[in-house]
N, C-alpha and C positions, 0 to 999 in steps of 0.2 A: 459405478456403471458396470453392467455385466457384459462380458464378451460372448457373443453368440455367433454361430457359423451357419452356413447354408450348404445344402446339397449341390452337387456339381451342376445340375440343370438350372438351378436358380441363380448360381453365380454367372452362368452364361447369359441369362436374361438381364442381370444387372449391367454387365459389360456393354450390352447393346442399347440399353435404354436409360442410362444413368442421367443424362442431362434433361430428358423429358420428365423425370420424376419431380424436378423442381417446380414444374408448373401444373402437373396433373396429379393432384394428391390422391383422390379416391381411386383412380385407375392404378396408380402405383401400389397402393396398399393391397389391392386384390391380386395384382400380378406377381408380387414378390413376397408376400407374407409367409413366414415359416410357420408351419403348424406345430404348436405346442399344446400340451394338455395340462390341466390343473391336477395336481397330485396332493392328496391329504392322507393323514394317518395319525396314529397315537402311539406313544411309548409309555409303558407302565411296568411295574415290577410283578413278581409272582403273586403278591397279595392284591393285585389289581389297583394299586395306588399309582397315580400318575407320576412320571419322572420329569420334573420341570428342568428346562434349560439343558437338555441333552443335545448332543451334536449328532446329526445324521447327515452322512455324506453319500451322494450318489455318483459313482465313477462309471462313466459310459464305456462299454466295451467296443463301441464303434469309433468314437473320437473323444479325446480328453476335453475338447472344447465344449462338448455337450454336458460336461459334469457340473454339478451344483451342490450346494449344501444349505442346511437350515438348522435353526435351534427351536426346540419345543417351547411353548409358552408355559404359563403357570399350571395349566391343566394337562400338560403333556402332549398337546396337539401341535402338529406342524402342517405347513402348507407351502408349496412352491410349484413352479411350472417347469416341465421337462419335455424334451423331444422323446416321443415313444421309442422304446427299444430295450435292449438288455443292459442291466447295470449291476455293478457290485455295490452293495449297500453296507456301509460301516457305521455302527452306532457306538458312541462313547459317552459316558457320564461319570461324574465323581462318585466313588463308592460302589460302582458297578463294573462287572466284567465287560470288556470290549466284545462286541458281536459283529461278525461279518457274514453276509449271505448274498446270494444272487437273486435278482428279481427282474421279471419282465414288466416294464412300465407301460400301462395303458391309462386311459382317462379314468378319473374318479378316485375313490378311496382304495388304498392298498392295505387297509386293515391295521391291526394292532401289532406292535412288537413288544416282546417281554424280555426284560433284562434281569440277570441274576446278580445278586450282591456279591461284592468281594468279601473274602474271609478277613474280617477286621481284627486288629490286635487290641482294640479298645472296645468298650461297650457302647460308645457314642459314634454317631455318623459324622463324617467330615462336614456335612452341611450345617452342623450346629455351630461351627465357627465361621459361618457365612460372613463374607466381607473382607477377610484377609486376602490381600492381593499381592502377587509377585509381578513387578513391572519390569519388563525388558526394554530398555531404550533402543531406539533405532540407531543403526550404524550409518544411516544416510541422512544427514541434515539437509541435503540438497537433492531434489529430484527433477528430472526433465520430462515434460509431457509434450503433446503435440503442439499446443498453443500457449504454453506457459511453463515457468519454472517455479518450484515450490521450495521455500526455505522453512525449516523447522527450528525455532529458537530454543527448544527445550535443552539442547546441549551447549548453548551459548553461555559460558560461565562469565564472560566479561560484562555482559549486560544484566546479570542477575541483580535484582533490586533496583534496576533502572527503569527507563520508560521507552516509549516507542522510538524516540529519536536515537537512543542508545542501541536498540536492536537494529535499526536501519543501517547503522555504521558497519554492521557485520554482514549485511545481505549482499550476495554476489550481484555484480552489475550495477550496484547502487552506491552512491557517494553522498556524504553529508559534509557540506562546507563549514567553515568556522562560524558563520553567522546562522547556521541551522538550515540553510538552503539544501534541499534534497535534489539530486540529479541522477539520471540514468545514462551511462555512457557519455557523460559530459553535457547532457541536455537537461535543463532544470524545469522544462514544461511537463511535469509529472502529474498525473491524475490520481488522487487518493480515493479509495473506496473502503468502507468498513462493512464486512459481511455482504459484499457485492453491490453496495449502493453508496452514494455520497452521504455524509453524516454530519450532523450538527456537533458531534464530539470534536470535530476538527475545525469548527468555526467557519468563518467566511473565506479565509484566505489560506488555510492549511499552513499556518505560520509555525515557527519553531516553538512558540509558547503552547500552541495546540498539540503539537506532537509530544511535548513533554508532559501532557496531562493524562496520557494513557499508559498505565503501568505495564511493564514488560511481562509480568506474570499472568496478565489477562489475555495474552496473545497466543493463540494456538499455532498459527502458521501465517506466512506472508507469501502471497502469490505474485511473482514478478512476471508481468506480461509486457514484454518489450515490443511485440507486434500484435496488438489485440485483434481478434476476429470481429466480424460484422455484428456479432451478438452484443458487443460492448459499445457504449457510447463512443463517438468518434473524437472527442476532445482529449488532449494530452498527446502532443507530438512525440514526446520521449517514451510514452507508454503508461501503463497502469500499475499501481501497487495496491493490491487488494488485501486488507488486513482482516483476518478471520479471528474472531474472539472465541474464547473457550466456551464449550457447552458440555453437559454431562454425557458420558458414554457408559455409565454404570447404573445398576439398579440400587435403589435405596438412597441413603443420604451420603454425600461425599462433599469434600471441600478442602480448602487450604487457606491459611492466613500467612501473610509475609510482611515483614517490617524492615526498614532500611534506615541507617544512620550514616552520615558522611560529611566530608569537608571538601569544598566550601559547604557551610552548613546546609545539610540536606536531611530531611526526615520524611518517610513515607510509611503508610500502613494501608494494606489492601487485603480484601477477602474475596474468595471465589466459593460460593456455596451452591450445591446442586441437589435436587431431590427428584428421583424417578420412581414412580409407582404405577403399575398397570400401563395404561396408554398415555400417561401424563409425564411431562418433564418440566420442572420448574427450576429456574436458575436466578441467582443474584450475584452480580459482580459489582464491587464498589470499593471506594477508599478515598484517601486524600493525602496531601503532602505539602511540605514547605521546602522551597529552594531559594538559595541566594546565589546570584550570578554576578560576575564581574566581566567587563570587557574593556579593552583598551584600544584606542584608535589614534592614528596619526596621519595627517595629510601635509605634504609640503608642496606648494604650488609656485611655479615660476611664471610670471606674466611677461608678455612681449608687446612692443608697440608695433605700428604698421610697418616699420622697417626691420622687424624681427630682432630688435635689440631688447635686452632685458629692461623692463620698466619697473618691476617691483617683485617682492617675495611675500608669501603668506604661509606661516606655519600654524597648523591647528592640531591641538591635542585634546582627546576626550577621555575622561575617566568616569565610568558608569558603574553604579551599584544598583542591582535590581533584586527585590525580594518579592516572591510570589507564593500564593497559596492556591491550591486547586483541589476540587472535590468532584468525584464522578460516581454515578450510580446507574446501573443497567440491570433491569429485571424483565423477565418474560416467561413464556411457557410455549411448549409444543404439545399438541394432543392429536392422537389418531382417532378421529370421530368414528370412522369405519375402516375397513381394510383398504378402501380406496380414497378416503377423504382425510386430509390432515389440515389442521389449523395452527397458525403460530401468531403470536403477538408479543410485542416488547415495547418498553419505554426506556429511553436513556436521558440522563440529565447531567449537566456539567456546570460548575460554578468556579470562577477564578477571580482572585483579587491580586492587585499588583501595586507595589510602591517602588518608585524609581527616582533615584537622585543622580544627577550628572553635572559635571563641570566641563565646560568647553572653553578653551583658552586660545586666543588668536594673537599671534605676533606678526605685525606688518612691518616690513622693512623696505627701504628705498633701494634703488638700483645699485648703489654703492655699498649696501649692506648696513647702513645706519638705521637705527630704530625710528619707525614712523609712529606707531601707536600700539597699545596693548588693550585687548578687549576680553572680558570675562563674562560668560553666560552661565548662570546657575539655574538648573531646572529641577523642580520637585513635582513629580507626576503621580497620580493615583488612578487606578482603573478597576473596573468591575465588569465581569461578563457572566451572563446566564444563557444557557441554551438547553433546549429539550427536543426530543425526537420521539415520535410514536409511529410504530410500524405494525401493519396487519397483513398477513399472507394466507392464501388458501392454495392447497395442492390437491388436484383432483385427477385421479387415474380413470381412464376410460377403457373398459374391456380388459382383456387379459394379455394383450399384445404389446403393452408398454406405452400406449398413448397417454399423454399427460398434459394437463393445463395448469399453469401456475399464474395466479393473480396476486398482486401486492400493491399497497398504497403506503406512502410515507409522508408524514407531516413534520416539518422542522421549523424551529424558531430560534433565532440567535440575536441577543442584544448585548452591546458593549457600550459602556459609558466611560470615557477617559477625560480626565481633567489635568491641566498642567499650569503651574505657576512659574513663569520665567522672569528672572531679574538680570539685567545686563549692566555691567560697569565698563567704562572707557577710561583708561589711564587711572584706574582705582576710584573714579568718581561715578556716582549714579547717572545712568543714561536713560533707561526705560524699563518698563515692566509690562508683561503681557500675560493675560489669562486666556488659556485655550480650552475650549470645551467641545468635545466631539461625541455625538451619539450615533451609533450605527445599528440599524435593525435589519435583519435578514429573515425573509419568510420563503419557505420552499415547499412545493408539493410535487411529489413524484408518483406516477401511476404506471404500472407495468403489467403486461399480459403476454405470456409466453406459451407456446404450444410445441409439443414434441410428438413426432410420428415415426416410430420404428418401421422400417421397410425391410422385411426379412430379418435376418440375424446380423447382417453386416452393414446395414445402412440406416440412416436416420435423417429426417427432415425437421428443421426447427424454424419457427417463424414467430414474430412478436411485434408488439407496439409499445411505445413508451412516450410519456408526456412529462416534460420538466417545466415547471413554472417557478421563476425566481423573482423576488422583488427585494432590492436593497435600498434603504433610505438612509442618507447621510445628512446629518445636521452638523454644520461646522461653524463655530462661533469664536471670534477672537476679540478681546477687549485690550486696549492699550492705555498706558499712562506715562506721562512725561514727568510727573512729580511724585510718583509712588503713593499717591493718595486718591485722586479722582481718576475714573476710567471712562473711556468712551469706546463705542463699538468701531472696529476697524472694518470699513465696508469692502476693502480689497480682499479680505480673507474670510468674510462671513458669507455663507451660502447654504443652500439646501439642494441636494441632488437626489433624484429618484430614478433608479435603474430597474427596468422591467425586461424580463427575458422569457420567451416561451419557445420551447423546442419540441416539435413533434417528430418522432422517429419511427421508421418501419424497417424491419430487417427480415431476411430469409437466408438460411444456409443449409447446405446439404452435405453430409459426410458419408463415406462408404469405404469399402476396401475390396481390392481385387488381388487375390493371393497375398503377396507381401507388400503390395502398394496400397497406401491409404491416402485419402484426399478429403479436403473440406473446402467447399466453395460458398462464398457468401456475398451479399450486397446489402448495404445499409443506406437509407435515405433520411436525411435530417433537414427539416424546414425550420429555419431560425427567424424569429421576429424579435427585434431588440428596440426598445424605446428608452431614451435618456432625456430627462428634463432637468436642466440646470438653471437655478435662479440665484444670481449673485446680488448682494445688497447694493453694490455699486452700479447695478444696471446691466452688467454683462451677462445676460441670460441667453440660453440657447436650448433648442430642442433637436434631438438627434434620433433618426429612425433608420434602422438597417434591416433589410430583409434579404435573405439569400437561401438558396437550396443547394445542398451538397450531396454528392453520391460517393460512397465509400466502399469500394470492393475489397475483398480479402480472399486470399488463396493460401491453403496450407497443404503441403504434400509431404508424405513420409514413405520411406522404404526400409523394410526390415532386412538387413544384410544377413543376420544370423537366423532369422525365422522365429525368434522368441522375444522380440522387442528389446533385447538387451544390447543391440547393436543396430543403430538406426541412422539414416540420412534424413534431414529435415530441411525443407525449402518452403519459404512463405513470403507473402507480400501483403501490404495493407496501405491504405491511404487514410491520413488523419488530418485533423484541423486544430488550430490554436486560435480560439476566439479571443479578442482583446478583453482583458479584465475590465470590470466596470469603471474603476477610477482611471484607467488608461484612456477612456473616451471623454473624460470631463475636463474642460479647458480652464480649470482654476488652479491657482498656486496654493499649495498647502503650506501653512505656516509651520515650519519645522520646529518640533518641540525642543530640539537641542542644537540646531545649526541654522542660522539665518544666512549663511554664505552659500548654501547648496539647496536649491529649491527644485521642486518637481511639479510639473503640470501635464495634464492629459492632452490627447490629440483627437478631436472629433472625426478627423478624416482617416483614422487608423482602420485598416482592413484586416480580415483574418489571414492567418498564415497557414499554408497547406504543405503537407510533407508526404512524399512517397518513400516507403521503407521496404527494403528487401533483406532477407536473411537466408543464409545457407549454413545449416548446423549439422554436426555429427555427434551422436551420443552413444557412448559405451557405458552401460550400467551393469556392473557386476557386484557380487556380494561385498568385496573388499575395496572396490574403487569405482569411481565415476569420472569420466572424461567427457567434456562437452565444449569443443571449440565451435564458435559461431562467427562466420564471416558476414559482415553487414554493410549495407550501403544505404545512406539516407540523404535525400535532397529536399530542401524546403524552398518554397517560392513565396515572395512577399515577406521576406525575413524581417522580423521586428528587431530594431536595434535602439538602444538608448543613446540619443544624441545629446552631448554636453555642449552648451553654448554660453558665451559670456553675455550677461544681461545688458540690455541697452540702457537701463536706468542706473545701474551701478556696475562698473567693469570688474569690481572685486567679487561679484556674485555670479555663481555658475548655475544655469538653469538646465534641467534635464527633462527631455520629452521623448516619447516613443515615436518612431517613424518606420514605415515600410521602406527599406533601402535597397533590396536586391534579393539575391539567393545565396544559399549556403549548402555545401555538401560535406559529407563525412564518410570515409571508407575505413573500416576498422575490423579488428579481430578481437572477439571477446572470448576469453578462455577461462572456463570454470572446471574445477576438479576436486575430488575428495579421494582420500586414500587411507587405508589402515596400514601404515608402513611396518609397524611392529605391534604386537599385542598391547603394548603400553604407549603407543605413539600414533596419533591420527593427525592428518592435516586437511585443511580446506583452503584452496588457493583460487584467487580470482585476479586476472590481469586483462586490461583492455588497452590495445594499441590502435591508434587511429591517426589518419591523415585528414586534415580539414582544409577546406578552401571556401572562401567567401568573396563575393563580388557585388559591389553596390556603392552608391554615393548619395549624399544629401546636400542640397543647396537651397538656402533660404536667403534671398537678397535683402530681406528686411532686418535680418539679424547678423549677417556677416557678408563679407565680400568675396569669399572663395569657398569651394565645395569641400566637404569632409568625405574622404574616401574610406570605405570599409573593405577594400580589397585586402586579402591576406591569405596565406597558406602556411602550412607547417605540419609538424608531427608532434604528438603528445602521447602520454601513457598514464595509466593508473594501475596500481597493483595492491593486493592485500593478501597476506599469508597468515593463517591462523593455525597454530600448533596446540594440540591438546595432549597432555601427558597424564597417564593413569599411574598414580603412585601405588595405590592399592584399590580394592573394590569400593572404597568409600571416599577416596581422596583424589581429586583431579586438579591439574594446573593448566592454564591456557595463556599463551603468549601470542600477541597479534601485532604485526607490523603493517603500516599503511604508507603508500607513496602516491603522490599526485604530481605529474609532470607539468612543466610550464607550457604556456601557449602564447603565441604572438599573432597580432593582426596589425593592420596599418594604423590603428588608433589606440592599441593597448598592448601591454606585455605583462603577463602574469608569471610570477616566479614559482618554482617547484615548492612542494610542501611534504613533510613526512611526520609520522607519529608512531609511538610504540605504546601498547596497552598490555596490562597483566591482570589475570583473574585466577581465583582459586575457589574450589568448592569441596566441602566436607559433609558427608551424610552421617547423621547420628540417629540415636533412638530407634534402632532397628528399621531404618529407612523412612521413618515418619518425619524426620527433621533434616533440614539442610542449612548449613552455614556457608555464606559466600563472602568473598573479599575481592575488590578490584581496584586498580589504579588506572585512571584514564590519562593518557599523555604523560608518560613517565618522565621524559626529558623536557617537557614544557615547550615543544617545538611546533605545536599545531597553531600556526598563524598564517594569515594571507598577506602577501606582498604583491602590489600591482602598480604598474606605470601606465598612465593614460595620456593621450595627446589630443589636442583640439586646436581650433582656430585661436591663436594668440595665447596659448598656455600649455604647460606641461605639469603633470601632477604625479607625485609618488604617494601611495596609500599603504598603510599597515593596519591590520586589524587582528586582534586575538579575542575571539568571542568568549572563551572560557579558559582560565589557566588550569594547570594540573589539579586533579581532584581524586579523592578516593572514598570508598564507602564499604560498610559492612552490612550484610543482610542476613535475615533468618526467615526460613519458611517452615511452617508446620502443616502437615497433611492429616486431615481427619480420616475416619474410617473410609476405605476406598470402595466399598460396595461390592457388587457382583457384576462382572462383565457380561453383557447380554448380546453384544454384536455377533454377527456370524463369524466363525473362525477364519473364513477367507472370503473376501469379496471377489467376484469376477470382474474383469477389467472392461473398460469401454473399448469400442472398436479400435480407436486410434490412439489410446492413452497408454502410458507406461505405468500408471498408478494402479497397484493391485492391493489396495486396502490400507488400513491404518498401520503405520510403522511401529506404533507403540502397542505391544501385546500385553494384555492383562489377563493373568491366569488365576481363576479362583482356586483356592486351596481347600 
């Protein structure tokens, strides 16, 4: 987005009429529009041959912010809009002498410019080796903007050859637990987007398996939006992670292929291919891989009688081996139909297969420690999932003042079929056998319409509409056998659930700037209509309908302390919503594939959780370092907590259900920084320190005789430090340490956890190839330990999702084409982003 400024009298008008602009669009446009003129011209050589892709820069003699630049097309023509006045014009092109002249700019054509060739030492022009590119990597993997932070994984050596989940473990303000759960500042209610919208690539539930299916080398950047503006959907109380996939920035054919081998057995092969010619851009990203994962779990539960005396003990151990294959394919095109109309279309597909074997072993002991019984459950599961997504978008510019309308539609389909064969032995003798079959189908339609209206050079109004229609169909079937031969349907666990959700959303936001002060005000309204139809074979059917309207304001303020956006204060506020997930509302017991002592059931009375979030940030962004401390406060109402209860049918079975129990608040400091300490040593650090407090209780007289309290407070911290050492121009080593502090509430106590990772990268073949090596969790310490307390029991849990692993990767880059982007983008009014950090220089 370009930065444009206004004359003094227009700034005065903005100060007095800012808030009226939000409601009176046409009047505002006339009152504050900055007059710019369209400027065209042509660059050629002395023989009248056009000079393609020459750089022409207009530097205003009145104010630098009026300056702009352009590149000529294949015929040597250029076009841009400028404020009339006197400019210094600089023209540069490969094989030609640099030319500088003064020019008074008015409307229309400014004529032809003629360049003189350099005196060459060879008989051939440099353009004959078109496509050789020198790539200078950014020294800033982390950027701060008004309403988001951006992470560039291109310098992330540790995740090379890995997947999206590996990349997320390095993103500031983001944590990935041992079970693959992603959280931001300790909150796991994260909303994932791919290229700005929900995606079938991530499946229905954004699970760890889905995150592992997206290769790291297909990711261009990750936008961390801890406090989203009104332009974004309101779901996700922790914030939004927007995954931007790679697209071509060069003319001609470009691409890369990467492969990975590792242990535990891992193999991946992925390709990124791009072709740009004229107004067309085509791209294909795809690949596949095989992964083997192990996880170990232990539970030790102590049960108490009504007098709080120990009644029994239960020890549970799980050994899980999972083998998975996944394939993904993404192809599409962008085309500029006219100078003002652009069309884009894409289709994404994903396929995954899974084979899982697990042994669960229970040892039940009496109060005196004597053995009561031994139970063994052996599970063999297979799964297959297919998903596809089709997107179509249209971008239409209106006039020459920056008005723009963007329309898009997205169709998504996801189907998963999981089958499980469970055999149980009691004291080494056959007890039962169960066959579990679950089919889940998700259909999604998303329609968006966005409008942008620049008002002068410093202001912009945005408004839009969005519709989300989701339908999830769950078929859950369980067959049981007492003799290992004949099977009958178990009506208590066999059911069909249809979840339908429609959300209509409207938003408007206005942003502007007065001297060094920038602001953005927005309001979003979402109308939610949810229907859940549950039909259990045993007759316990129900229909649930929920309708509610939410208003979600957002405010973003910034102040440039240094006047050049490298030293800013940022203050923002937003209101968010956490809607109950579909299966949280369904009152059926799922037949656990690997554990019949811990069951889960939904709660039809569950309500949405709302959160108010405030942030006060300070950003210093210099060439060699970035410092971004953020003080934040978050308070949620109708907090959803998982309540663990002893079953009335079997006191050895624990049932977990979600309930709205009260409120929770968190006050913390999030500190992110990068620094080039020495020419050969760079660091990126992230630390989050926060104090939490929760208050609430749950009481159900049908299931227990006393309330469960969720009151608690305490202090916790998370920290990550990444060191990158440059051995020489082609060899880098990266060492990363991670720490997550413990947390306590009235019903649980989570112990601290730490891990250390190592990566190395070597560039070969004149920069066309890269070899990478990494070790995840060097000391094998990444494991979760937790104590939980409930009515009549205490439980200790241990889980290690994945033991230490290592991998070797190789990436080969094809011809890198010719860079055609403008040499420098102008910045948005209130943004700190001034173009691509990766500069590609044609030779």
